[in-house]
N, C-alpha and C positions, 0 to 999 in steps of 0.2 A: 433426379433433380433435388436440390436442397429444400428442406422444409422451412420456409421463411417464417420467422417469428410472428410477423404481422400479416401472414397470409389471410386475405379476406375470408376465405372459406372456413378457416380453422380458428382464427383468433379474433375476429371482429366482435363477437359477443363478449369476450373477455375484456377487450380494450374498451368497448362501450360501457361495460359495467364499471371499469376503473375510472373512466371519464365521469360517469354519473356520480361515483363516490367522491371524486375530487371536486366536482362542481358543488355537490351537496355539502362537502366539508367547507368549501370556501364561502358559500351562502350562509351556512350556520355560523361561521366565524364572524361574518359581517354583522349578522343579527345580534350575536352575543356582544361584540364590541360596541354596537350602537346602544344596546340596553345598558351597558356599563356606563356609557357617557351620560345617560340621563340620570343614573342612580348616584354617581359619586364623581368627584373631581380629585379624590385622594388616591395617589398611585399605590398599588399593592406590591409588596415585596414578593417576587415570584420564585426566587431561589433561596432556599434555606441555607444558613451558614453551616448547617450540619449535613448538607447534601452529599459531601464527600467523606466517606468513612476514614478514620485515622489509620486503620490498618487494612490494607487491601490484600485479599487472598489470591489475586490473579498472579500467576507465574507465567513466565515466557516459555515458548517452545523454541528449541534451537534448530536452526535450519542448516542442512547439509547441501551445499551446492558444489558438487564435485563430479568428475566423470563417472558414468554409470558403473563402470567396472570397479570403482573404488568406493561405492556407496556403503556406508555403515548404518546400523540401526540408529534411529533417532529416538531419544528419550524425551517425552513431554514432561515439562516441569509445571504444567498448568494444573491448578487446583480450582475446580468450579465453585462459584459462589452459590448461595441458596437461590433456587429458581433460575439458575443461569441458563441462558440459551433456550428458554422455553418459548420465547418470542410470541406469546399469545396475547400481548397487550397492543391494542391499536395505538399507533403513534401519530401525532399531528404532522401535517404537511408544513414544512417551513417555506417561506417565500423564496423564489428563485434568487440565487446569489448573483453578483455581477459577473460578467464575462471574464474568464481567467486570462491573464496577460502572459503569453508564452515567454516574451523577453524578460519579464520580471521573474517568472518562475525559474528561468535559467540563471539570473543574476542573484536572486534572493531565495533560492531553494535550499531546504535542509532535510536531511534524513531524520525522521521522527518515528522510528519503527515502533509500532504498537502503542502510540500515544493514546489513541482513542480506545484501545483494547486493554489499557491499564498494565502494560508490560513494565517490568522492572521492580515493582514492589513499593514504590513511593509515589503514589498518584499526585499528591499535593505538590511535591517537589517538581515533578514533570510539568504540571500545569503552570507553576510559577516560572519555571525555566522558559517555557514557550511564550508566556506573557511578557517576559523581559527581552525576548529575542528580537532580532531584525529579520526573522524568517517570514517570508510571504507565502511560500509553498511548503507544506508539511508532507513530505514524501512517505508513503506507506503508513500513514497515521492510523488507519484501520486495517488490522491484520486478519487473515483467514488461514494462517498456517496451522493445519491439523485441527482447527476449531472453526465452526461457523460463526459469523459475526454476531455479537450481542449489541443490537442497535440501541436498546434502552440504556445500557451502560455507556455506550459511545456518546449518546446525547447528554447524559449527566456530566461527562467530562467536557464536551463541547460547550455546554452552557457556562462553564467557568473560564472560557477563553475570552479575554477582553480585547484582543487585537481585531479590529474591523477588517472585513474583506479578505480574511485568510482563506487560502485554497487548500483544501484537505485532499489527501490521496488515499486510495484504497488499494491494497495488494490482494490480487486474486491468485491464491497460492496453487502450486502444482502438487500439493499434498492434502489429502483428505483423511479424516478419521471415519472409518466405515461403520462404527458402532454408536454413532451419535443420534440423539433424538432431537429433531429440529422440524418445527411445524411448517407445512406448506398450506397457508390459508386459502389459496385459490381453489384447492381441491379437498380441503378439510381433512388432511392426512399428514403424516410425517414424510419427509423426504427419505428415499431409500438410497443411502450413499453407496451401497454395494453396486447398485445399477449404474453408477457414474464412473466406475473404474475402467481404466484402459487395460486391455487384455495383457496378461503376463506381469502385472504390477502389484499383485497381492503382497502385502507386508513390505513394500519397497522402502518405506520410511520408518519401519518398525511394525510391531504387532498391531493389527487392526488398522492398517493404513493402505493407501494406494495412490497412484497417479490418476487424476481425473482426465477424461477425454471429451472434447466437444462433439465427438461423433455419437455420444450417448445422449439420448433425448432427456433423460432425467437430469443430467448435468446441465444441459442448456436451460431447462426449467429452473433449476437452482440458481444459475447465473442470472437469469432474468429477474428472479425474485430478489436476490441480495443486491444487485446493482440498482434496481428501481427503488428499493428501500434506502439505499445509500444516497441516491439522488434526492429522495424525499427529505433527507436531513441536510442537504446542501453539499454533499461530496461531489467534486467535479473532476478529479483525476483518478483514472483507473489503470492499473498495470497488471498484465498477466505474467506470472512468474514462470521462467523457463518454458516459454510457449511451445517449444519443440516437443515437450512432454505432453502438453495439453492438446496439441493439435497434430496428431500423428501424420496426417496427410499433408500438413503445411499448406492448407488452402485449396488443395485440388478437389475436395468434395464440397466446398462452399460452406461448411458448417461454421468456421470461424467468421467468415464474412457475414453469415446470418446472425451470429451473436452480436457482432459489432453494429450491424445495421439496426438491430432491435434496440440496443442501448442508445444509439443516436436518435432514433425515432421517439423513444420515450423522453429523452432530454428535450427534444423539440416540442413534444406535447406539453412538457412542464415549463416551456418557455425559458430554458436555461441552456448554457453551453458547457460541454464537457470535453476533455481530452483523454485519449486512450493510448496507452503504451504497452510495451512488452519487452521482456528479457529475451532477446533473439539470438544471442551469442553469435555463431558463425553462419547464420542464415544469410545468404547474399542475393536472394531473389528480390529484385527491386520492386516488383509489383506487390509481393507479399509484404515487404517492409513498409511500403508507403500506404498500406491500408491502416497503419497505426500513426498516430500523431507524433509519437516519439519512440525511440528505443533506448534501453538503459543497460548499463553494465559497470563492472568494477574497473579500478585503475591499475591494479597489479603493482602495489607499492613494494619497493625493495627496502632492505634494512638501512641503507644509507640515505633514504628519503627520496631517491630518484625513481623514475618510471621509464619503461622502454618505449621505443617508437615504432616497433614492428606491428604487424596486423594481429599477431597472436602472442600471448604471454609465454615466454620461454620456459617458465616453470612447468608448463604442461606440453609445450610444443617444441619439439627438437628437429623434426624433419617432416616432409610431406607424408600425410597419412596418419600422423599423430592427432590426438584430440586437441582442438584449437580452443583456447580460452580467449575469446576475441577482445581486442582493445578497440572499442567502438569509435573512438575519436579518429582512428586511422581512416584514410580516405576510402579504403576498400569497403568499409561499412557505412561510414558517415555520408559518402557521396550518393548512397542509394536510399537514405532515410530522410524523413521530413525534419526531425530534430533529434538531438542526442543528449542524454544525461549520463553522467558518470558519478561514482561515489566510492568511498572506501568500503570495499566489499567485506562481507562477513559470511562465514559458512559454518560456524560452530567448531572450527578447527584451529588449533594453534598454528600460526604462520599465515593466516589470511590477512587482508589489508588492515582490518581493525586490530588484529593481534599485533602486527608490526607497529602500528600507530601508537597504541596505548603503552607499548614498552619503551617508547622514546621519552626523553626528558621534555618538560613542558615547553621550553624555548625552542627545541627542535620541532615539536609538534606544530607550534605556531608558524615557524618558517615553512614547513611542509604545506600547511593549509594555504598560506599566502601565495606560495609559488604555484601550487596546483590551481588555485582559483584564478590567478592572473593569467596563467598559461592557457587554460581551457577557455576562459572568456574571450581571449584573443582569437580563438578558433571557433567562436560562436557555439561552444559546447557548454552545457550547464554542469557546473561542479556543485554537487549537493553537500553542504556542510554537515558534519556529523553532530547531531544533538542527542539522539537516543538510538542505540544499536545493541545487538547481542554480542557476547564474547564467550570464549571458552572459559569455564569456571576455574581452570588451572592456568590461565594465561600468564599471570604473574606481573602484569603491569598495573597502571591506574585503572579505576573502574568507577561505577556508580553505586547505587544502593545495594547491589548484589555483585559478587565477583564475576558473575556471568552476564553482567549488563553494564554498558557504558552510558554514562550521562555526562554531558558537558557542564552540568550545574556547578556553580562555585561552592555548593554544599559538600561536594564529594572530591575525591583525590585528584581527578583529572583537571577540574576547574578551568575548562577551556572556553567557557561561554563569553567572557569579556573580550578575549582575543578574536573569537569568531565574529562577534557582533561588531567589533572595530573594523574588521576587514569588510564586512557587508556594508557598513555605513560609509566607509571611505570609497569603496570600489563598486558597490552594488547599484541597484536601480535608483 
């Protein structure tokens, strides 16, 4: 029998403790605010103009999303900041955000990979880009690829976003760094990432890495902690990367259902609504797919700007029995899912969707985005506009602040943001 996260015999005391802390925090906040109202009527500037450093040391980690037999070692370009990922500071609870609008997420969704994790190297430029954008949903804004989430840094960035009611997404990666120090406050210890690994996955993404498995209790505890902390800062969309790696039994043992149930119960307790998705690729079990609010995958962009209409991308799939890179808008997958999102995929390899896209001329890129957006919206599929994404450092096309990072900002060579925003304003929600 699955070990339910909110099993009364095992978790009631922990949940009661968390409720007490939340209620106590809320009452303390009310008393504090009331005291301030008697003391002064002059508003205080809460955010310093110097709160964002001019030079950010955060480096992005490139993600390889390829058939298992073609996996190559992944190099992390991440440089930790001072006291990074210590997560020993109690962070305030933010008020529950408005209910996410799925229709608007589909029509005004944007890939903002690592936005809240300071990917790319120019934090201020990324914040300005998002503030100028017509994006309602920021897909993968908080990253966990080979690095546990730094919530203090994420909040520093979030505080600079001036767009109201923005829906933030968190990516729950299929890649862990096994030698990280990361506090587990509920048990006053560090998480043991080695205990989270799927058997046979040691060093799968490079040295000191592995694929996590929901069959491991330590990983489920970690998921509970990071998703609850994410909800506490108002994140409402969660996506499991390549879920077939993270869930070896694909639901037959109930552990993934247990994780999802725990996330939704905590959201309900916080009086907020969330959506949970997964990269499911060619999983076609309707019961399994529909436990997620959405599934997500790439479009398979060809060099002439076209896409295919089959169920599997021919680059990987030639005949039955080959590895299928699923084109999720195809009825074979879409018909069994609640909602579908697609995007220009990146895998850290030359030749992926983003690689093809950034090698095009600007006029051609605009035409491709307009065509894909219009086509997918007619199919009730959300096409996520590229705002921030990773690239191969030797890709050779336009880029952002670094050769290995794409930014749509007008500050850099791609400068796609005005055309993207024009499409969203004209055809969006």
